[in-house]
N, C-alpha and C positions, 0 to 999 in steps of 0.2 A: 496449447494456449488456453483452450476452454477451461481445463481444470485449474489453471493458475488464476484465471479471471474469477471463477467461482470461489476459489480459495480466498481472494481478497474480501469479497462481501461476507463470506462465512466467518472469517476470522474477525472482522470488524464487529459483526453481530455477536460473536462469542465474547469479544472484549467487553462489549456493552453489557452483556449479561453476567459478567463476573462481579463479585462483591468485594474483591480485593484489588487495589490499584496495581500491585506488582504483576498479578496475573493479567489484568487488562492490558497493561503495557506490553507484556510478552506477546499477546495475541495481535496487538497492533504492529509489533515488529515483524511478525510472520506475514501479516497483510502487506506491509511495506516491502518485504522480500519478494512476495509474489508479484507485486507491481513492478519491481525492478526486473523480475524474470520476463514479464510481458514486454517491457521496453527492450530487453535483449533479443527476444524473439522477433520484435519488429525490425531490429537491426539486421537480423538474418534474412527477414523477408525482403528488405531493401537490397542486401548483398546478392541475394539469389533471384532478384527481379520477380518476386511472386506477386507483388501488389504495386500499385501506383506509389511512387516515392512521396508525393505530396500528401497522400492520404496517410501513409505510414508516419510521416513527419508530424502531421497533425495529431495522430494518435499518441505518438511519443511525447509531444508537448502536453497533452492531456494527462498522460501518465506521470510526468514530472510534477504537474500541478497536484495530482493526487498524492504523490509522495510528500509534497509540502504540507498538504492538509493533514495527512497522517502524522507527520512530524509535529505539527501544531497540536494535534489531539494528544500525542504522547507528552508533549511539554505541559499541556493543561493537566493531564493525569498526574504527572510528577509534581506539579505545583500543588494540586489538591492533596496528594499523598504527604508532601512535606508540611502543609498546613495542618493536616490531621495529626501528624506526629507531635506538633508543638503544643 
C-alpha cells in the first residue's frame, strides 16, 4: 500500500513536470490507477478485519474524492491540449 500511495504523488509531480499534454495525462492516469489500487486494498482490509471499518470507509471516500480531482485535472489538460491545437 505504501508504494501505491507514493506512486500517486510521484506520478502527479511527474505529470506536472512534463511539457506535453499527452504525457501529463498519461502520468495522471497512472496516479488514478494507484488511487484505485489503494481503494481496493482498503476493501481487503475491511474484509479481513485489519482495521476499523469506519476508518477504512472514510479513507475510501477520500480516495474517491481524489479520483474525482485527478479526473478534473485530466479534463483540464485535455481542454488545454485541444485549445493549443486550434
